[in-house]
Backbone as a printed PyTorch tensor [residue, N CA C, xyz], in Angstrom:
tensor([[[-168.7920,   70.9900,   50.0880],
         [-169.2460,   71.4610,   51.3810],
         [-170.0040,   70.3570,   52.0970]],

        [[-169.9050,   70.3510,   53.4030],
         [-170.6180,   69.3950,   54.2310],
         [-171.4950,   70.1940,   55.1880]],

        [[-172.7630,   69.8110,   55.2510],
         [-173.7090,   70.4710,   56.1500],
         [-174.1340,   69.5120,   57.2420]],

        [[-174.2910,   70.0350,   58.4010],
         [-174.7580,   69.2220,   59.5270],
         [-176.2420,   69.4960,   59.7530]],

        [[-177.0310,   68.4270,   59.8900],
         [-178.4680,   68.5430,   60.0890],
         [-178.7650,   68.7070,   61.5730]],

        [[-179.3310,   69.8400,   61.9340],
         [-179.7130,   70.0770,   63.3210],
         [-181.1970,   69.8100,   63.5560]],

        [[-181.9970,   69.9380,   62.5080],
         [-183.4290,   69.7190,   62.6280],
         [-183.9040,   68.8610,   61.4680]],

        [[-184.9520,   68.0760,   61.7130],
         [-185.5690,   67.3410,   60.6160],
         [-186.8300,   68.1010,   60.1900]],

        [[-187.6430,   67.4960,   59.3550],
         [-188.8180,   68.1740,   58.8300],
         [-189.7960,   68.6100,   59.9190]],

        [[-189.8450,   67.9100,   61.0310],
         [-190.8300,   68.2000,   62.0640],
         [-190.2650,   69.0090,   63.2240]],

        [[-189.0670,   69.4860,   63.1170],
         [-188.5020,   70.2470,   64.2210],
         [-187.2170,   69.6090,   64.6860]],

        [[-187.1510,   69.2490,   65.9410],
         [-185.9380,   68.6650,   66.4870],
         [-185.6860,   67.2670,   65.9370]],

        [[-184.4330,   66.8630,   65.9310],
         [-184.0570,   65.5690,   65.3720],
         [-184.7520,   64.4060,   66.0860]],

        [[-184.9470,   64.5160,   67.3790],
         [-185.5740,   63.4340,   68.1440],
         [-187.0030,   63.7880,   68.5330]],

        [[-187.6790,   64.6070,   67.7320],
         [-189.0210,   65.0770,   68.0570],
         [-190.0380,   63.9490,   68.2160]],

        [[-190.0970,   62.9370,   67.3210],
         [-191.1040,   61.8870,   67.5130],
         [-190.9550,   61.1550,   68.8380]],

        [[-189.7310,   60.8460,   69.2270],
         [-189.5140,   60.1570,   70.4970],
         [-189.8720,   61.0620,   71.6700]],

        [[-189.4880,   62.3330,   71.5890],
         [-189.8090,   63.2740,   72.6600],
         [-191.3250,   63.4380,   72.7830]],

        [[-192.0350,   63.4750,   71.6410],
         [-193.4870,   63.6000,   71.6710],
         [-194.1060,   62.3850,   72.3450]],

        [[-193.6220,   61.1880,   72.0140],
         [-194.1610,   59.9710,   72.6260],
         [-193.9090,   59.9380,   74.1250]],

        [[-192.7330,   60.3640,   74.5650],
         [-192.4110,   60.3920,   75.9970],
         [-193.3410,   61.3780,   76.7140]],

        [[-193.5500,   62.5450,   76.1110],
         [-194.4180,   63.5560,   76.7140],
         [-195.8730,   63.0660,   76.7590]],

        [[-196.3380,   62.4680,   75.6750],
         [-197.6990,   61.9420,   75.6350],
         [-197.8860,   60.8520,   76.6880]],

        [[-196.9110,   59.9580,   76.8120],
         [-196.9660,   58.8890,   77.8140],
         [-197.0930,   59.4740,   79.2140]],

        [[-196.2980,   60.4910,   79.5150],
         [-196.3320,   61.1190,   80.8390],
         [-197.6890,   61.7790,   81.0950]],

        [[-198.2130,   62.4880,   80.1140],
         [-199.4970,   63.1790,   80.2940],
         [-200.6290,   62.1760,   80.4940]],

        [[-200.6500,   61.1130,   79.6850],
         [-201.7040,   60.1090,   79.8290],
         [-201.6240,   59.4160,   81.1870]],

        [[-200.4190,   59.1160,   81.6530],
         [-200.2750,   58.4910,   82.9680],
         [-200.6740,   59.4430,   84.0860]],

        [[-200.3890,   60.7500,   83.9200],
         [-200.8180,   61.7420,   84.9050],
         [-202.3410,   61.8510,   84.9780]],

        [[-203.0090,   61.5840,   83.8680],
         [-204.4780,   61.6190,   83.8320],
         [-205.0970,   60.3370,   84.3770]],

        [[-204.2560,   59.3570,   84.7510],
         [-204.7580,   58.1270,   85.3510],
         [-204.8030,   56.9300,   84.4140]],

        [[-204.3110,   57.0720,   83.2100],
         [-204.3040,   55.9650,   82.2530],
         [-203.2020,   54.9750,   82.5920]],

        [[-203.4230,   53.7320,   82.2460],
         [-202.3870,   52.7080,   82.3530],
         [-202.1280,   52.1650,   80.9530]],

        [[-200.8910,   51.8480,   80.7060],
         [-200.5040,   51.3220,   79.3980],
         [-200.8430,   49.8360,   79.3330]],

        [[-201.4170,   49.4290,   78.2230],
         [-201.7840,   48.0280,   78.0240],
         [-200.5090,   47.1900,   77.9040]],

        [[-200.4400,   46.0970,   78.6190],
         [-199.2250,   45.2750,   78.6090],
         [-199.0730,   44.4890,   77.3030]],

        [[-200.1800,   44.1690,   76.6230],
         [-200.0980,   43.4100,   75.3790],
         [-199.8890,   44.3120,   74.1630]],

        [[-200.4200,   45.5130,   74.1900],
         [-200.3010,   46.4680,   73.0810],
         [-199.7720,   47.7860,   73.6340]],

        [[-198.5020,   48.0680,   73.4130],
         [-197.8670,   49.2420,   74.0040],
         [-198.5040,   50.5800,   73.6070]],

        [[-199.0090,   50.7530,   72.3850],
         [-199.6000,   52.0690,   72.0600],
         [-201.0480,   52.2370,   72.5250]],

        [[-201.5420,   51.3560,   73.3780],
         [-202.9190,   51.4470,   73.8600],
         [-202.9050,   51.7710,   75.3540]],

        [[-203.7110,   52.7670,   75.7140],
         [-203.8350,   53.1930,   77.1100],
         [-205.2810,   53.0110,   77.5460]],

        [[-205.4780,   52.6140,   78.8240],
         [-206.8240,   52.3720,   79.3540],
         [-207.0350,   53.1890,   80.6250]],

        [[-208.2650,   53.6330,   80.7970],
         [-208.6540,   54.3360,   82.0200],
         [-209.9800,   53.7500,   82.4770]],

        [[-209.9920,   53.1580,   83.6820],
         [-211.2150,   52.5950,   84.2710],
         [-211.6350,   53.4860,   85.4290]],

        [[-212.8610,   53.9710,   85.3630],
         [-213.4260,   54.7480,   86.4670],
         [-214.8600,   54.3140,   86.6680]],

        [[-215.1940,   53.8740,   87.8380],
         [-216.5320,   53.3800,   88.2050],
         [-217.1350,   52.5420,   87.0790]],

        [[-218.1590,   53.0320,   86.4060],
         [-218.8310,   52.2510,   85.3630],
         [-218.4220,   52.6540,   83.9520]],

        [[-217.3800,   53.4410,   83.8170],
         [-216.9680,   53.8900,   82.4910],
         [-215.5510,   53.4380,   82.1890]],

        [[-215.2720,   53.3600,   80.9180],
         [-213.9300,   53.0160,   80.4550],
         [-213.5770,   53.9300,   79.2910]],

        [[-212.3230,   54.3140,   79.2280],
         [-211.8150,   55.1550,   78.1510],
         [-210.5570,   54.4840,   77.6180]],

        [[-210.4850,   54.2920,   76.3090],
         [-209.3300,   53.6580,   75.6810],
         [-208.7640,   54.6140,   74.6370]],

        [[-207.4460,   54.7880,   74.6570],
         [-206.7670,   55.6620,   73.7010],
         [-205.7370,   54.8240,   72.9530]],

        [[-205.8450,   54.8350,   71.6370],
         [-204.8660,   54.1690,   70.7840],
         [-203.9910,   55.2220,   70.1380]],

        [[-202.6800,   55.0250,   70.1660],
         [-201.7370,   55.9780,   69.5910],
         [-201.1270,   55.3650,   68.3400]],

        [[-201.2130,   56.0910,   67.2370],
         [-200.5780,   55.6640,   65.9920],
         [-199.8140,   56.8580,   65.4330]],

        [[-198.4950,   56.8140,   65.5080],
         [-197.5850,   57.8910,   65.1020],
         [-197.9870,   59.1650,   65.8460]],

        [[-198.7180,   60.0900,   65.1890],
         [-199.1280,   61.3070,   65.8780],
         [-200.6470,   61.4550,   65.9130]],

        [[-201.3430,   60.3510,   65.7670],
         [-202.8000,   60.3490,   65.8390],
         [-203.2660,   59.6070,   67.0870]],

        [[-204.3650,   60.0690,   67.6540],
         [-204.9690,   59.4120,   68.8010],
         [-206.3690,   58.9550,   68.4050]],

        [[-206.6830,   57.7110,   68.7180],
         [-208.0330,   57.1930,   68.5300],
         [-208.6060,   56.9970,   69.9200]],

        [[-209.7240,   57.6500,   70.1900],
         [-210.3120,   57.6470,   71.5270],
         [-211.6470,   56.9180,   71.4780]],

        [[-211.7950,   55.9370,   72.3600],
         [-213.0200,   55.1570,   72.4670],
         [-213.4470,   55.1900,   73.9300]],

        [[-214.7230,   55.3940,   74.1470],
         [-215.1910,   55.4300,   75.5200],
         [-216.6220,   54.9670,   75.6590]],

        [[-216.9640,   54.5320,   76.8500],
         [-218.3300,   54.0870,   77.1070],
         [-219.2490,   55.2600,   77.4490]],

        [[-218.6660,   56.4260,   77.7270],
         [-219.4350,   57.6100,   78.0840],
         [-218.9910,   58.7550,   77.1690]],

        [[-219.9160,   59.2890,   76.3810],
         [-219.5730,   60.3380,   75.4150],
         [-219.0590,   61.6090,   76.0850]],

        [[-219.6050,   61.9440,   77.2530],
         [-219.1410,   63.1370,   77.9860],
         [-217.6900,   62.9730,   78.4240]],

        [[-217.3400,   61.7550,   78.8630],
         [-215.9640,   61.4930,   79.2890],
         [-215.0010,   61.6390,   78.1100]],

        [[-215.3980,   61.1630,   76.9390],
         [-214.5700,   61.2990,   75.7410],
         [-214.3850,   62.7740,   75.4000]],

        [[-215.4610,   63.5510,   75.4520],
         [-215.4010,   64.9840,   75.1470],
         [-214.4900,   65.7140,   76.1230]],

        [[-214.5940,   65.3980,   77.4140],
         [-213.7180,   66.0290,   78.4190],
         [-212.2540,   65.6780,   78.1590]],

        [[-211.9910,   64.4110,   77.8200],
         [-210.6170,   63.9940,   77.5440],
         [-210.0540,   64.7550,   76.3410]],

        [[-210.8500,   64.8800,   75.2800],
         [-210.3900,   65.6030,   74.0900],
         [-210.0990,   67.0580,   74.4380]],

        [[-210.9360,   67.6560,   75.2660],
         [-210.7070,   69.0310,   75.7080],
         [-209.3990,   69.1770,   76.4730]],

        [[-209.1220,   68.2310,   77.3800],
         [-207.8610,   68.2680,   78.1410],
         [-206.6570,   68.1370,   77.2000]],

        [[-206.7570,   67.2420,   76.2170],
         [-205.6440,   67.0410,   75.2860],
         [-205.4310,   68.2690,   74.4030]],

        [[-206.5160,   68.9670,   74.0440],
         [-206.3990,   70.1860,   73.2310],
         [-205.7640,   71.3250,   74.0130]],

        [[-205.8810,   71.3050,   75.3480],
         [-205.2180,   72.3090,   76.1680],
         [-203.7150,   72.0820,   76.2020]],

        [[-203.3030,   70.8200,   76.1480],
         [-201.8850,   70.4780,   76.2550],
         [-201.2010,   70.4900,   74.8840]],

        [[-201.8580,   69.9410,   73.8760],
         [-201.2810,   69.8270,   72.5380],
         [-202.0810,   70.6580,   71.5440]],

        [[-201.4130,   71.1020,   70.5030],
         [-202.0850,   71.7760,   69.4040],
         [-202.6660,   70.6790,   68.5120]],

        [[-203.9310,   70.3640,   68.7230],
         [-204.5390,   69.2540,   67.9980],
         [-205.9710,   69.6000,   67.6220]],

        [[-206.4950,   68.8210,   66.6760],
         [-207.8780,   69.0260,   66.2590],
         [-208.6260,   67.7040,   66.3120]],

        [[-209.9260,   67.7950,   66.5330],
         [-210.7890,   66.6220,   66.5880],
         [-211.3060,   66.3620,   65.1740]],

        [[-210.9830,   65.2070,   64.6140],
         [-211.3950,   64.8700,   63.2610],
         [-212.7430,   64.1580,   63.2310]],

        [[-213.3870,   64.0230,   64.3690],
         [-214.7140,   63.4120,   64.4270],
         [-214.6530,   61.9040,   64.5180]],

        [[-215.7570,   61.2820,   64.1130],
         [-215.8790,   59.8280,   64.1850],
         [-214.8740,   59.1710,   63.2330]],

        [[-214.3250,   58.0630,   63.6770],
         [-213.3710,   57.3010,   62.8730],
         [-214.1110,   56.6090,   61.7370]],

        [[-213.6390,   56.8270,   60.5020],
         [-214.2730,   56.1930,   59.3490],
         [-213.3050,   55.3070,   58.5750]],

        [[-212.0120,   55.5780,   58.6670],
         [-211.0320,   54.8110,   57.9050],
         [-209.7290,   54.7960,   58.6860]],

        [[-209.1480,   53.6100,   58.8600],
         [-207.9240,   53.5030,   59.6460],
         [-207.1270,   52.2910,   59.1880]],

        [[-205.9140,   52.5230,   58.7100],
         [-204.9980,   51.4650,   58.2960],
         [-205.6390,   50.4550,   57.3350]],

        [[-206.3490,   50.9470,   56.3460],
         [-206.9590,   50.0760,   55.3560],
         [-208.2810,   49.4730,   55.7690]],

        [[-208.7680,   49.8010,   56.9540],
         [-210.0420,   49.2590,   57.4380],
         [-211.0640,   50.3870,   57.4640]],

        [[-212.1920,   50.1590,   56.7930],
         [-213.2800,   51.1300,   56.7750],
         [-214.2220,   50.8120,   57.9310]],

        [[-214.6710,   51.8490,   58.6430],
         [-215.5820,   51.6740,   59.7730],
         [-216.8510,   52.4720,   59.5200]],

        [[-217.9920,   51.8360,   59.7480],
         [-219.2910,   52.4960,   59.6710],
         [-219.9830,   52.2900,   61.0180]],

        [[-220.2690,   53.4130,   61.6690],
         [-220.8630,   53.3520,   62.9980],
         [-222.3290,   53.7550,   62.9250]],

        [[-223.1630,   52.9840,   63.5940],
         [-224.5900,   53.2870,   63.6390],
         [-225.1340,   52.8830,   65.0070]],

        [[-226.4170,   53.0530,   65.1870],
         [-227.0630,   52.6610,   66.4390],
         [-226.9710,   51.1540,   66.6760]],

        [[-226.9140,   50.3690,   65.5880],
         [-226.8630,   48.9150,   65.6870],
         [-225.4810,   48.4050,   66.0800]],

        [[-224.4580,   49.2020,   65.8340],
         [-223.1020,   48.7810,   66.1740],
         [-222.0880,   49.3360,   65.1840]],

        [[-220.9200,   48.7130,   65.1570],
         [-219.8340,   49.1360,   64.2750],
         [-219.6060,   48.0460,   63.2420]],

        [[-219.5930,   48.4420,   61.9760],
         [-219.3440,   47.5130,   60.8790],
         [-217.9640,   47.8300,   60.3050]],

        [[-217.1240,   46.8010,   60.1700],
         [-215.8010,   47.0090,   59.5930],
         [-215.7170,   46.2990,   58.2430]],

        [[-214.9340,   46.8760,   57.3540],
         [-214.8030,   46.3360,   56.0100],
         [-213.4460,   46.7290,   55.4400]],

        [[-212.9510,   45.9180,   54.5430],
         [-211.7270,   46.2450,   53.8150],
         [-211.9920,   46.1590,   52.3090]],

        [[-213.1910,   46.5440,   51.8880],
         [-213.5730,   46.4360,   50.4770],
         [-212.6490,   47.2550,   49.5850]],

        [[-212.3640,   48.4870,   49.9580],
         [-211.4650,   49.3290,   49.1590],
         [-210.0690,   48.7430,   49.0950]],

        [[-209.6020,   48.2220,   50.2110],
         [-208.2820,   47.5980,   50.2730],
         [-208.2400,   46.3560,   49.3770]],

        [[-209.2880,   45.5380,   49.4330],
         [-209.3640,   44.3260,   48.6090],
         [-209.4280,   44.6830,   47.1290]],

        [[-210.1810,   45.7200,   46.7790],
         [-210.2420,   46.1510,   45.3860],
         [-208.8790,   46.6120,   44.8880]],

        [[-208.1310,   47.2780,   45.7500],
         [-206.7670,   47.6980,   45.3870],
         [-205.8620,   46.5080,   45.1120]],

        [[-206.0040,   45.4470,   45.9090],
         [-205.2200,   44.2260,   45.6910],
         [-205.5710,   43.6080,   44.3470]],

        [[-206.8630,   43.5280,   44.0430],
         [-207.2950,   42.9640,   42.7610],
         [-206.7470,   43.7600,   41.5820]],

        [[-206.7590,   45.0730,   41.6880],
         [-206.2380,   45.9040,   40.5980],
         [-204.7350,   45.7390,   40.4510]],

        [[-204.0090,   45.7110,   41.5600],
         [-202.5610,   45.5400,   41.5240],
         [-202.1790,   44.1950,   40.9190]],

        [[-202.9270,   43.1600,   41.2530],
         [-202.6310,   41.8150,   40.7670],
         [-203.1460,   41.5760,   39.3530]],

        [[-203.8460,   42.5560,   38.7740],
         [-204.3850,   42.3940,   37.4330],
         [-205.5490,   41.4150,   37.3900]],

        [[-206.3100,   41.3140,   38.4730],
         [-207.4110,   40.3550,   38.5570],
         [-208.7590,   41.0460,   38.7570]],

        [[-208.8410,   42.3240,   38.4150],
         [-210.0640,   43.0850,   38.6350],
         [-211.2540,   42.5150,   37.8650]],

        [[-211.0000,   41.9940,   36.6650],
         [-212.0840,   41.4900,   35.8240],
         [-212.3800,   40.0100,   36.0290]],

        [[-211.7450,   39.3650,   36.9860],
         [-211.9770,   37.9370,   37.2190],
         [-213.3620,   37.7070,   37.8170]],

        [[-213.8720,   36.5080,   37.6280],
         [-215.1900,   36.1500,   38.1410],
         [-215.1180,   35.8750,   39.6480]],

        [[-216.1200,   36.3330,   40.3990],
         [-216.1460,   36.0280,   41.8350],
         [-216.5220,   34.5720,   42.0760]],

        [[-216.1610,   34.0820,   43.2370],
         [-216.4880,   32.7110,   43.6150],
         [-216.9590,   32.6920,   45.0610]],

        [[-217.7060,   31.6860,   45.4060],
         [-218.2170,   31.5770,   46.7770],
         [-217.1140,   31.1080,   47.7260]],

        [[-216.2400,   30.2000,   47.2500],
         [-215.1520,   29.6760,   48.0720],
         [-213.8280,   30.1420,   47.5010]],

        [[-212.8980,   30.5000,   48.3870],
         [-211.6100,   31.0100,   47.9250],
         [-210.7020,   29.9090,   47.3870]],

        [[-210.8910,   28.6610,   47.8520],
         [-210.0570,   27.5540,   47.3870],
         [-210.8170,   26.2510,   47.5910]],

        [[-210.7600,   25.3940,   46.5870],
         [-211.3760,   24.0820,   46.7110],
         [-210.5910,   23.2890,   47.7490]],

        [[-211.2880,   22.6100,   48.6520],
         [-210.6070,   21.8990,   49.7430],
         [-209.7320,   20.7500,   49.2430]],

        [[-210.0100,   20.2150,   48.0600],
         [-209.1990,   19.1150,   47.5280],
         [-208.0900,   19.6010,   46.6100]],

        [[-208.0090,   20.9190,   46.4180],
         [-206.9870,   21.4930,   45.5470],
         [-205.6330,   21.4160,   46.2420]],

        [[-204.6180,   20.9780,   45.5030],
         [-203.2810,   20.9280,   46.0950],
         [-202.2860,   21.6060,   45.1580]],

        [[-201.3380,   22.2710,   45.7580],
         [-200.2770,   22.9290,   45.0090],
         [-198.9830,   22.1610,   45.2120]],

        [[-198.1040,   22.2550,   44.2410],
         [-196.7750,   21.6540,   44.3830],
         [-195.7820,   22.5670,   43.6870]],

        [[-194.5140,   22.4110,   44.0220],
         [-193.4850,   23.2330,   43.3990],
         [-193.3610,   22.8510,   41.9310]],

        [[-193.3040,   23.8690,   41.0910],
         [-193.1580,   23.6810,   39.6540],
         [-191.7550,   24.1280,   39.2790]],

        [[-190.8360,   23.1900,   39.1860],
         [-189.4360,   23.5310,   38.9010],
         [-189.2440,   24.0480,   37.4880]],

        [[-190.1050,   23.6370,   36.5380],
         [-189.9450,   24.0490,   35.1460],
         [-190.6950,   25.3400,   34.8270]],

        [[-191.4770,   25.8680,   35.7350],
         [-192.2820,   27.0540,   35.4600],
         [-191.4470,   28.2990,   35.2370]],

        [[-192.0910,   29.3040,   34.7100],
         [-191.4410,   30.5890,   34.4600],
         [-191.3160,   31.3510,   35.7770]],

        [[-190.1040,   31.7850,   36.1380],
         [-189.9490,   32.5390,   37.3900],
         [-190.7270,   33.8520,   37.3350]],

        [[-191.3210,   34.2180,   38.4560],
         [-191.9990,   35.5050,   38.5800],
         [-191.2230,   36.3620,   39.5750]],

        [[-191.5250,   37.6330,   39.5980],
         [-190.8480,   38.5610,   40.4970],
         [-191.1910,   38.1820,   41.9440]],

        [[-190.2010,   37.6840,   42.6740],
         [-190.4190,   37.2090,   44.0450],
         [-190.8400,   38.3390,   44.9830]],

        [[-190.2990,   39.5260,   44.7730],
         [-190.6540,   40.6610,   45.6320],
         [-192.1290,   41.0080,   45.4740]],

        [[-192.6020,   41.0660,   44.2350],
         [-194.0200,   41.3700,   44.0030],
         [-194.9120,   40.2900,   44.6000]],

        [[-194.5060,   39.0280,   44.4650],
         [-195.2920,   37.9180,   45.0100],
         [-195.3730,   38.0180,   46.5340]],

        [[-194.2500,   38.3140,   47.1730],
         [-194.2320,   38.4410,   48.6370],
         [-195.0910,   39.6150,   49.1050]],

        [[-195.0130,   40.7250,   48.3600],
         [-195.8410,   41.8790,   48.7140],
         [-197.3220,   41.5430,   48.5970]],

        [[-197.6820,   40.8280,   47.5520],
         [-199.0720,   40.4410,   47.3570],
         [-199.5430,   39.5220,   48.4870]],

        [[-198.7260,   38.5420,   48.8660],
         [-199.0870,   37.6420,   49.9660],
         [-199.2210,   38.4270,   51.2710]],

        [[-198.3300,   39.3750,   51.5140],
         [-198.4140,   40.2100,   52.7080],
         [-199.6970,   41.0210,   52.7470]],

        [[-200.0600,   41.6030,   51.6110],
         [-201.3050,   42.3740,   51.5340],
         [-202.5160,   41.4710,   51.7570]],

        [[-202.4610,   40.2620,   51.2050],
         [-203.5670,   39.3240,   51.3840],
         [-203.6860,   38.8950,   52.8460]],

        [[-202.5550,   38.6780,   53.5050],
         [-202.5930,   38.2950,   54.9270],
         [-203.2350,   39.3970,   55.7750]],

        [[-202.9530,   40.6600,   55.4290],
         [-203.5540,   41.7790,   56.1530],
         [-205.0730,   41.7920,   55.9520]],

        [[-205.5310,   41.2990,   54.8240],
         [-206.9560,   41.2300,   54.5280],
         [-207.6880,   40.2610,   55.4540]],

        [[-206.9820,   39.3190,   56.0510],
         [-207.6260,   38.3240,   56.9280],
         [-208.1390,   38.9270,   58.2350]],

        [[-207.8040,   40.1840,   58.5460],
         [-208.3440,   40.8100,   59.7600],
         [-209.8620,   40.9110,   59.6830]],

        [[-210.3670,   41.1940,   58.4800],
         [-211.8140,   41.2710,   58.3230],
         [-212.3780,   40.0680,   57.5660]],

        [[-211.5110,   39.2440,   56.9900],
         [-211.9520,   38.0610,   56.2430],
         [-211.1650,   36.8310,   56.6980]],

        [[-211.3960,   36.3530,   57.9260],
         [-210.6420,   35.1990,   58.4240],
         [-210.8940,   33.9290,   57.6150]],

        [[-211.9910,   33.8960,   56.8450],
         [-212.2830,   32.7260,   56.0230],
         [-211.2710,   32.5350,   54.8990]],

        [[-210.4880,   33.5620,   54.6040],
         [-209.4930,   33.4840,   53.5350],
         [-208.1160,   33.0460,   54.0400]],

        [[-207.9590,   32.8920,   55.3330],
         [-206.6470,   32.6130,   55.9210],
         [-206.0320,   31.3210,   55.3930]],

        [[-206.8080,   30.2690,   55.2470],
         [-206.2600,   28.9990,   54.7620],
         [-205.6910,   29.1520,   53.3560]],

        [[-206.4260,   29.7920,   52.4720],
         [-205.9770,   29.9770,   51.0850],
         [-204.6650,   30.7670,   51.0350]],

        [[-204.5900,   31.8350,   51.8050],
         [-203.3840,   32.6510,   51.8050],
         [-202.2140,   31.9060,   52.4370]],

        [[-202.5240,   31.0760,   53.4220],
         [-201.4780,   30.2620,   54.0490],
         [-200.8810,   29.2790,   53.0570]],

        [[-201.7210,   28.6560,   52.2500],
         [-201.2310,   27.7200,   51.2270],
         [-200.3780,   28.4660,   50.2110]],

        [[-200.8500,   29.6190,   49.7470],
         [-200.1030,   30.3890,   48.7530],
         [-198.7810,   30.9060,   49.3090]],

        [[-198.7130,   31.1580,   50.6140],
         [-197.4870,   31.6970,   51.2080],
         [-196.3870,   30.6440,   51.3500]],

        [[-196.7170,   29.3810,   51.1650],
         [-195.6930,   28.3260,   51.2390],
         [-194.7020,   28.3950,   50.0860]],

        [[-195.0270,   29.1240,   49.0430],
         [-194.2020,   29.1540,   47.8350],
         [-193.5590,   30.5180,   47.6110]],

        [[-193.2580,   31.2170,   48.6910],
         [-192.6740,   32.5610,   48.5650],
         [-191.1880,   32.5550,   48.2520]],

        [[-190.4810,   31.4610,   48.5400],
         [-189.0240,   31.4710,   48.3640],
         [-188.6040,   31.5110,   46.8930]],

        [[-189.3070,   30.8120,   46.0420],
         [-188.9360,   30.7770,   44.6140],
         [-190.2220,   30.6280,   43.7860]],

        [[-191.0570,   31.6680,   43.7200],
         [-192.3370,   31.5430,   43.0360],
         [-192.1750,   31.4050,   41.5310]],

        [[-193.0310,   30.5740,   40.9530],
         [-193.0020,   30.3610,   39.5000],
         [-194.4270,   30.3520,   38.9730]],

        [[-194.5970,   30.7780,   37.7360],
         [-195.9160,   30.7720,   37.0920],
         [-196.2180,   29.3580,   36.5980]],

        [[-197.4850,   29.0170,   36.5870],
         [-197.8960,   27.6880,   36.1330],
         [-197.9220,   27.6690,   34.6140]]])
């Protein structure tokens, strides 16, 4: 037997695209403009206040200079969509956020710990510098081949870590030069 799929898990087959089109129209009707550099970001400028909405799949992150304006916007969106307010943002895409009167602190400590555990380096000693400036790597043709997919995934995860740790970018850049045929020393 052959069955034809008329609906996916979320309803209609093209529901995510239809939701994005509808959300785009509603935000533009409310006076928002889409950011030209980041398509899922919308901005609203009114007198001395600004409201920014970030869209990620079916989540909205709302940032504003006026708390009342943010509350009114959330109320308008709840009238149009069946949605709930999850409160202050604390964790997003591997980045932990702590908000206080002094400002916003971002961290990827949990994400970094996950990388260490995956790489089997949880018990390694910490160091002040990620790489000695005079250290050089070269291709080791006689070394034992390692799983290239795992190595590439690890380098990708490490590169994502540079959002909160730009001081590690050089080290990860050097390590990423050997992704084509990685070998153990």
